[in-house]
C-alpha positions as a printed NumPy array, in Angstrom:
array([[ 31.174,   1.21 , -12.699],
       [ 28.408,   3.667, -11.86 ],
       [ 29.45 ,   3.776,  -8.194],
       [ 32.86 ,   5.006,  -9.313],
       [ 31.226,   7.65 , -11.537],
       [ 28.981,   8.757,  -8.668],
       [ 32.021,   9.222,  -6.434],
       [ 33.789,  11.158,  -9.18 ],
       [ 30.817,  13.497,  -9.638],
       [ 30.448,  13.919,  -5.893],
       [ 34.107,  14.887,  -5.573],
       [ 33.895,  17.347,  -8.48 ],
       [ 30.514,  18.848,  -7.568],
       [ 29.69 ,  18.12 ,  -3.893],
       [ 26.922,  20.751,  -3.735],
       [ 24.899,  18.699,  -6.233],
       [ 24.364,  16.066,  -3.51 ],
       [ 22.322,  16.22 ,  -0.307],
       [ 22.164,  14.231,   2.876],
       [ 19.371,  11.702,   3.128],
       [ 16.679,  12.545,   5.691],
       [ 14.678,   9.306,   5.537],
       [ 15.691,   5.691,   4.944],
       [ 15.521,   4.755,   1.242],
       [ 13.077,   1.958,   1.915],
       [ 10.538,   4.55 ,   3.073],
       [  8.137,   5.513,   0.251],
       [  8.031,   9.253,  -0.531],
       [  5.578,  11.121,   1.672],
       [  4.974,   8.287,   4.137],
       [  5.96 ,   8.041,   7.783],
       [  7.875,   5.173,   9.371],
       [  4.735,   3.907,  11.091],
       [  2.883,   3.561,   7.772],
       [  5.129,   0.735,   6.593],
       [  4.942,  -2.739,   8.195],
       [  7.983,  -4.76 ,   9.255],
       [  9.8  ,  -6.31 ,   6.341],
       [ 12.877,  -8.13 ,   5.113],
       [ 14.994,  -6.314,   2.526],
       [ 16.218,  -8.646,  -0.226],
       [ 18.344,  -7.581,  -3.164],
       [ 17.301,  -9.12 ,  -6.485],
       [ 18.627,  -8.984, -10.03 ],
       [ 15.414,  -7.661, -11.576],
       [ 14.51 , -10.78 , -13.559],
       [ 12.143, -13.593, -12.702],
       [ 13.331, -17.186, -12.606],
       [ 12.373, -19.868, -15.12 ],
       [ 10.271, -21.539, -12.416],
       [  8.293, -18.393, -11.652],
       [  5.087, -19.27 , -13.558],
       [  4.929, -22.756, -12.073],
       [  5.373, -21.434,  -8.542],
       [  3.255, -18.276,  -8.612],
       [ -0.012, -19.68 , -10.005],
       [ -0.752, -22.21 ,  -7.227],
       [  0.318, -19.714,  -4.554],
       [ -2.074, -17.108,  -5.932],
       [ -4.821, -19.7  ,  -6.16 ],
       [ -4.312, -20.659,  -2.509],
       [ -4.357, -16.999,  -1.472],
       [ -7.536, -16.435,  -3.48 ],
       [ -9.129, -19.382,  -1.741],
       [ -8.346, -17.714,   1.581],
       [-10.267, -14.645,   0.463],
       [ -7.201, -12.67 ,  -0.565],
       [ -6.986, -11.245,   2.956],
       [ -3.256, -11.894,   3.044],
       [ -2.591,  -8.696,   1.104],
       [ -3.145,  -4.991,   1.482],
       [ -5.528,  -2.907,  -0.667],
       [ -3.252,  -1.996,  -3.571],
       [ -6.001,  -0.45 ,  -5.725],
       [ -6.87 ,   2.095,  -3.068],
       [ -3.247,   3.119,  -2.668],
       [ -2.712,   3.316,  -6.446],
       [ -5.664,   5.706,  -6.694],
       [ -3.983,   8.072,  -4.246],
       [ -0.263,   7.503,  -4.921],
       [ -0.014,   5.985,  -8.388],
       [  2.873,   3.616,  -9.096],
       [  4.584,   4.834,  -5.903],
       [  2.161,   2.574,  -3.999],
       [  3.927,  -0.417,  -5.569],
       [  7.524,   0.709,  -6.042],
       [  9.704,   3.806,  -5.953],
       [ 13.139,   4.992,  -6.99 ],
       [ 15.594,   6.407,  -4.45 ],
       [ 18.21 ,   8.619,  -6.192],
       [ 21.968,   8.428,  -5.704],
       [ 22.096,  12.225,  -5.338],
       [ 21.08 ,  11.674,  -1.722],
       [ 24.039,  10.771,   0.508],
       [ 25.143,   8.277,   1.542],
       [ 24.346,   6.481,  -1.712],
       [ 26.066,   3.158,  -0.903],
       [ 23.482,   0.38 ,  -0.517],
       [ 20.662,   2.904,  -0.269],
       [ 19.912,   4.209,  -3.749],
       [ 17.989,   2.173,  -6.301],
       [ 14.55 ,   0.656,  -6.866],
       [ 12.425,  -0.53 ,  -3.945],
       [  9.486,  -2.852,  -4.663],
       [  6.785,  -3.707,  -2.123],
       [  6.133,  -7.366,  -2.754],
       [  2.773,  -7.377,  -0.955],
       [  1.582,  -4.509,  -3.178],
       [  2.592,  -6.443,  -6.305],
       [  0.643,  -9.5  ,  -5.197],
       [ -2.369,  -7.444,  -4.144],
       [ -2.425,  -5.615,  -7.479],
       [ -2.397,  -8.956,  -9.314],
       [ -5.756,  -9.798,  -7.712],
       [ -7.106,  -6.422,  -8.825],
       [ -5.843,  -6.92 , -12.365],
       [ -7.244, -10.444, -12.445],
       [-10.719,  -9.166, -11.568],
       [-10.364,  -6.251, -14.   ],
       [ -9.547,  -8.671, -16.81 ],
       [-12.757, -10.587, -16.143],
       [-10.545, -13.427, -14.912],
       [ -9.573, -14.121, -18.523],
       [ -5.797, -13.765, -18.021],
       [ -3.777, -16.098, -15.827],
       [ -2.676, -14.623, -12.519],
       [  0.909, -15.69 , -13.125],
       [  0.89 , -13.848, -16.464],
       [ -0.375, -10.703, -14.757],
       [  2.285, -11.119, -12.062],
       [  5.057, -11.2  , -14.677],
       [  3.565,  -8.294, -16.605],
       [  3.183,  -6.102, -13.524],
       [  6.667,  -6.95 , -12.243],
       [  8.345,  -6.164, -15.574],
       [  6.347,  -2.981, -16.213],
       [  7.085,  -1.766, -12.673],
       [ 10.808,  -2.151, -13.318],
       [ 10.439,  -0.339, -16.656],
       [  8.67 ,   2.53 , -14.851],
       [ 11.367,   2.84 , -12.181],
       [ 14.192,   2.477, -14.681],
       [ 12.89 ,   5.579, -16.414],
       [ 13.463,   7.53 , -13.181],
       [ 16.997,   6.13 , -13.116],
       [ 17.477,   7.301, -16.702],
       [ 16.287,  10.771, -15.751],
       [ 18.818,  11.032, -12.939],
       [ 21.67 ,   9.748, -15.112],
       [ 20.736,  12.28 , -17.802],
       [ 20.752,  15.106, -15.232],
       [ 24.105,  13.848, -13.896],
       [ 25.624,  14.014, -17.372],
       [ 24.37 ,  17.603, -17.571],
       [ 25.956,  18.356, -14.185],
       [ 29.288,  17.045, -15.391],
       [ 29.117,  19.322, -18.426],
       [ 27.64 ,  22.46 , -16.845],
       [ 29.484,  22.101, -13.511],
       [ 26.45 ,  23.103, -11.493],
       [ 23.703,  21.163,  -9.661],
       [ 20.827,  20.112, -11.89 ],
       [ 19.066,  17.003, -10.598],
       [ 18.188,  18.145,  -7.074],
       [ 17.367,  21.64 ,  -8.369],
       [ 15.022,  20.088, -10.944],
       [ 13.493,  17.958,  -8.185],
       [ 12.833,  21.014,  -5.999],
       [ 11.682,  23.402,  -8.71 ],
       [  9.816,  21.088, -11.089],
       [  9.079,  17.584,  -9.79 ],
       [  7.954,  18.149,  -6.197],
       [  5.67 ,  21.159,  -6.878],
       [  3.95 ,  19.328,  -9.75 ],
       [  3.536,  15.858,  -8.207],
       [  0.998,  14.214,  -8.447],
       [ -0.656,  16.651, -10.877],
       [ -0.713,  16.369, -14.645],
       [  2.196,  18.804, -14.961],
       [  4.539,  16.14 , -13.548],
       [  5.534,  14.713, -16.91 ],
       [  8.353,  12.57 , -15.517],
       [  5.755,  10.293, -13.902],
       [  3.584,  10.397, -17.03 ],
       [  6.508,   9.365, -19.226],
       [  7.641,   6.703, -16.734],
       [  4.119,   5.248, -16.674],
       [  3.983,   5.337, -20.467],
       [  7.3  ,   3.477, -20.522],
       [  5.977,   0.872, -18.089],
       [  2.842,   0.219, -20.108],
       [  4.565,   0.405, -23.5  ],
       [  6.988,  -2.311, -22.341],
       [  4.195,  -4.941, -22.275],
       [  3.988,  -7.132, -25.396],
       [  0.754,  -8.892, -24.413],
       [ -1.984,  -6.635, -25.83 ],
       [ -4.738,  -7.872, -23.506],
       [ -2.556,  -7.516, -20.401],
       [ -1.404,  -4.079, -21.555],
       [ -5.018,  -2.919, -21.851],
       [ -5.838,  -4.209, -18.362],
       [ -2.864,  -2.353, -16.889],
       [ -3.837,   0.795, -18.785],
       [ -7.336,   0.66 , -17.291],
       [ -5.901,  -0.02 , -13.829],
       [ -3.747,   3.113, -13.814],
       [ -6.455,   5.26 , -15.39 ],
       [ -7.785,   5.725, -11.828],
       [ -4.386,   6.884, -10.508],
       [ -3.559,  10.573,  -9.871],
       [ -3.167,  12.812, -12.977],
       [  0.628,  12.485, -13.073],
       [  0.197,   8.76 , -13.772],
       [ -3.027,   8.522, -15.769],
       [ -1.752,  11.319, -18.007],
       [  0.478,   8.745, -19.715],
       [ -2.08 ,   8.654, -22.532],
       [ -0.538,  11.924, -23.777],
       [  2.624,  10.014, -24.648],
       [  1.068,   6.939, -26.188],
       [  2.534,   7.439, -29.674],
       [  6.249,   7.294, -30.414],
       [  6.264,  10.908, -31.629],
       [  4.539,  12.312, -28.533],
       [  6.8  ,  10.195, -26.311],
       [  9.955,  11.626, -27.895],
       [  8.574,  15.166, -27.65 ],
       [  7.777,  14.551, -23.983],
       [ 11.342,  13.426, -23.302],
       [ 12.65 ,  16.607, -24.952],
       [ 10.528,  18.689, -22.581],
       [ 11.705,  16.643, -19.579],
       [ 15.305,  17.042, -20.733],
       [ 14.772,  20.788, -20.879],
       [ 13.261,  20.784, -17.401],
       [ 16.229,  18.862, -16.022],
       [ 18.884,  20.978, -17.744],
       [ 17.238,  24.364, -17.238],
       [ 15.643,  23.515, -13.863],
       [ 12.444,  25.094, -15.116],
       [  8.878,  23.81 , -15.407],
       [  8.558,  25.668, -18.719],
       [ 11.894,  25.216, -20.53 ],
       [ 12.512,  26.991, -23.818],
       [ 13.91 ,  25.7  , -27.104],
       [ 13.565,  22.033, -26.124],
       [ 13.975,  20.825, -29.714],
       [ 17.741,  21.196, -29.407],
       [ 17.971,  18.413, -26.824],
       [ 18.929,  14.937, -27.956],
       [ 17.028,  12.05 , -26.4  ],
       [ 19.903,   9.613, -26.828],
       [ 21.329,  10.32 , -23.379],
       [ 18.143,   8.952, -21.836],
       [ 19.386,   5.539, -22.942],
       [ 22.902,   6.038, -21.568],
       [ 22.214,   4.275, -18.275],
       [ 23.247,   0.657, -17.749],
       [ 20.384,  -1.133, -15.991],
       [ 22.699,  -3.931, -14.881],
       [ 24.152,  -1.533, -12.322],
       [ 20.782,  -0.426, -10.938],
       [ 20.244,  -1.885,  -7.429],
       [ 16.804,  -3.464,  -6.988],
       [ 15.434,  -4.324,  -3.55 ],
       [ 12.383,  -6.324,  -2.582],
       [ 10.516,  -5.317,   0.576],
       [  9.07 ,  -8.565,   1.889],
       [  6.514,  -8.268,   4.688],
       [  5.88 , -11.06 ,   7.176],
       [  2.578, -12.05 ,   5.516],
       [  4.575, -13.318,   2.535],
       [  6.855, -15.705,   4.409],
       [  5.117, -18.6  ,   2.652],
       [  6.369, -17.409,  -0.766],
       [  9.684, -19.061,  -1.821],
       [ 11.662, -16.017,  -2.991],
       [ 14.475, -18.078,  -4.5  ],
       [ 11.981, -19.863,  -6.799],
       [ 10.482, -16.625,  -8.145],
       [ 13.151, -13.921,  -8.142],
       [ 16.748, -14.068,  -9.238],
       [ 18.516, -13.182,  -6.014],
       [ 21.721, -11.184,  -6.245],
       [ 24.59 , -13.394,  -4.887],
       [ 25.315, -11.992,  -1.421],
       [ 28.959, -13.061,  -1.269],
       [ 29.859, -11.386,  -4.555],
       [ 28.138,  -8.184,  -3.387],
       [ 30.125,  -8.323,  -0.141],
       [ 33.404,  -8.542,  -2.045],
       [ 32.39 ,  -5.715,  -4.394],
       [ 31.465,  -3.52 ,  -1.45 ],
       [ 34.837,  -4.214,   0.158],
       [ 36.521,  -3.135,  -3.076],
       [ 34.586,   0.155,  -3.147],
       [ 35.171,   0.795,   0.546],
       [ 38.921,   0.491,  -0.025],
       [ 38.829,   3.01 ,  -2.875],
       [ 38.93 ,   0.47 ,  -5.686],
       [ 36.823,   0.103,  -8.809],
       [ 35.092,  -3.012, -10.149],
       [ 36.276,  -3.849, -13.67 ],
       [ 35.435,  -6.687, -16.061],
       [ 38.004,  -8.446, -18.229],
       [ 37.444,  -9.963, -21.667],
       [ 36.467, -13.34 , -20.214],
       [ 33.596, -11.815, -18.224],
       [ 35.56 , -12.177, -15.019],
       [ 35.724,  -9.374, -12.47 ],
       [ 38.634,  -7.774, -10.693],
       [ 39.118,  -4.905,  -8.281],
       [ 41.365,  -2.13 ,  -9.623],
       [ 42.922,   0.095,  -6.974],
       [ 44.116,   3.689,  -7.55 ],
       [ 47.791,   2.675,  -7.666],
       [ 47.161,   0.097, -10.376],
       [ 46.963,  -3.052,  -8.218],
       [ 44.508,  -5.639,  -9.573],
       [ 42.827,  -8.261,  -7.413],
       [ 40.665, -10.868,  -9.247],
       [ 37.364, -11.578,  -7.528],
       [ 34.687, -14.228,  -7.918],
       [ 31.582, -15.461,  -6.157],
       [ 33.642, -17.72 ,  -3.879],
       [ 36.287, -15.063,  -3.125],
       [ 36.607, -14.149,   0.551],
       [ 36.48 , -10.412,   1.257],
       [ 39.144, -10.93 ,   3.931],
       [ 41.571, -12.013,   1.189],
       [ 40.803,  -8.821,  -0.669],
       [ 41.623,  -6.739,   2.395],
       [ 44.804,  -8.669,   3.147],
       [ 46.025,  -8.316,  -0.452],
       [ 45.519,  -4.574,  -0.387],
       [ 48.44 ,  -3.737,   1.879],
       [ 47.985,   0.032,   1.617],
       [ 44.708,  -0.107,   3.509],
       [ 44.9  ,   1.581,   6.894],
       [ 43.522,   0.016,  10.047],
       [ 40.651,   2.481,   9.92 ],
       [ 39.817,   1.474,   6.346],
       [ 39.959,  -2.204,   7.248],
       [ 37.607,  -1.671,  10.185],
       [ 35.241,   0.329,   7.988],
       [ 35.089,  -2.506,   5.469],
       [ 34.552,  -5.139,   8.13 ],
       [ 31.793,  -3.033,   9.714],
       [ 30.083,  -2.816,   6.337],
       [ 29.99 ,  -6.572,   5.8  ],
       [ 26.525,  -8.101,   5.795],
       [ 24.627,  -4.972,   4.796],
       [ 24.141,  -6.093,   1.191],
       [ 22.577,  -9.489,   1.578],
       [ 19.609,  -9.173,   3.877],
       [ 18.659,  -6.463,   6.373],
       [ 15.95 ,  -6.718,   8.984],
       [ 14.266,  -3.57 ,  10.22 ],
       [ 12.423,  -3.373,  13.51 ],
       [ 10.636,  -0.56 ,  15.273]])
């Protein structure tokens, strides 16, 4: 549904969007050569039921090898904060198809688990810390998604660019200083999402050495200060000003308007993690269903859900085509007779981009 809304906003307010300069998998501020080769895997954002059983022995084996399999996450967190582990690529950068969303560096997650394990005095299981860090990382990045959705709602109402203007005027000049409250609130959200008190304290101590934008989350520890912080951020996004006025008039409800089920999440898997069985740890997004959905969008349709939780593709002229995980995208194209040869070729050329992409230098 959100892809349809993005297209609608882009058609109504094209100047609110910009062309992407760097690939989305590239962390902000880093060059291509700074990132090792990887596989890009789309996941659902939840861990499997087998995750604890699988992760613990793998981490134990890696620890026995001296932990040299992984990069130095702590050092990167001290200089880049949570961006060393994961980052959010906004849909306001074109083209947004298969490029916007959350990107998680799997090797950084695993490396940080070793750091957290040592910081806890080895009193918390590594698999517990893995789950906690994974979930809190998603909570952090989802806050960025919420911020963009909130700004998009404002764009639809005000009919002028807000999100990219806010990014240029407020976010970029303040990052990674303490004035960047979006990162402070996102970090507060990530840490507040942890139920385990001991694990939450370890994570709090871990990010206390991060740049000010991240360690400043302590300002928003209480519910009241958190809500006040969101009001200020809302004012920054709407007014495109680092010092917005009259922020008490803004409602924080729209920060919960985003549906996380539609947020794409990608795992960057480097070659040193080939021994980790991804399907036993992460819930992988079914590639065939994604291929069919992409074909629907490419042909100008919209994914809808019926009352029985089934999905169908609704085309502009009212034609409905039911889809399922075993539905062939070629059937979708053949059933949509209004598609031109150019559209058909565009869809066929797009096949395979969703499931697994390999990047090479």
